[in-house]
N, C-alpha and C positions, 0 to 999 in steps of 0.2 A: 325564418327557417334557414335561409342561406347563411346566416351568422353561425348557427349551430353546426352546419356542415363544414364551414370554414374552420371553426374551433376544433371539430373532430379531426379534420385533416392535419391541423397543426399539432394536435396531440399525438396522432399516429406518426408524424414526421419526427417529433421529439422522442417518441418511444424507440423508433428505429435508430436514432442517433445515440440514445442511451445504450442500447444493446451493442452497437458498434463500438462505443467507447469502452464498455465493459470487456469486450473481447480484446481490444487493444491493451487495456490495463493488465490483463492476465499475462501479456508478453513482457511488460515492463519489469525491471528489477530495481529494488531499492536496498541500499546497504546501510547497516547500522554498525557502529564501532563502539568499543569501550576500552578503557585502560590505555588511552593514547594510541589506539589502533592495534593493540595487542590481540584483541578478539574482534573478528569481523563476521557479521551474519548478513546473508543476502536473502531477501524474500521477493517473491513475484507479486504482481498486483492483486492476486487472489489470496495474499497473505500465506502462501505456502513456502516452507523453508526450501531454499535452493542450495545454499552452501553455508558451511561453517569453517572459518579459518582461525587457527589458534597459533600464535607465535610460540615456538618451543621454549622461549625464555619464561613464559608464564606457567609452564607445566612444572609444578613443584609438588611432590606428594605431600608435603607438609602444609600446603596452602590450597587444598582442593576447594574449600569453601569460597575462597576469593575467586578462583577460576569460575566456579558456578555462578557467582554474583556477576562477574564480567559477562558471561554468556547471556544471562538474563537481561542485563543492561543493554547489550548490543542488540538483542532481539527486540526489546522495547523501542530502541532508537529506530530500528528498521521498520517496525510496525507504524511508528509515527510518520515516517517518510512515506510509506504506502498510503496512509490516511490523507496526508497533505496532497500527494500527487492525485489521488482519486478525487478529493474534493475540488481541486483545481480543474481537473478535466471535466468533472460533472458540472461545475459552475459555468464552464464555457458552453456546455450543451444546453443547460436549463436556464441560462441567463441569471443564475444566482438563486433560483427558486429551490427550496428544500423539499424533498419527497421522502416519505418514510419507506424503509425497506430497500432503498437503492444504494 
């Protein structure tokens, strides 16, 4: 029975660490760029859009579709960085174990 209690305590400790890590992740910011840095998007650790920066040289009324593509590419790059940072932080808390929904 003491093994079960020990296991439960470890699980509770890990849960507290995961919650703390999630709070810390929301404060982190990850930047994605496209077009050689002409479009920059910053997301926080909760994948919320923080800022969009567009170099005026890219703004051409004749090439709106290209600008839209650059924005999407920069957003995807920022999302990938958020995912990598989150997985890295989560791995340090869980020792590499994968949990659904976290």
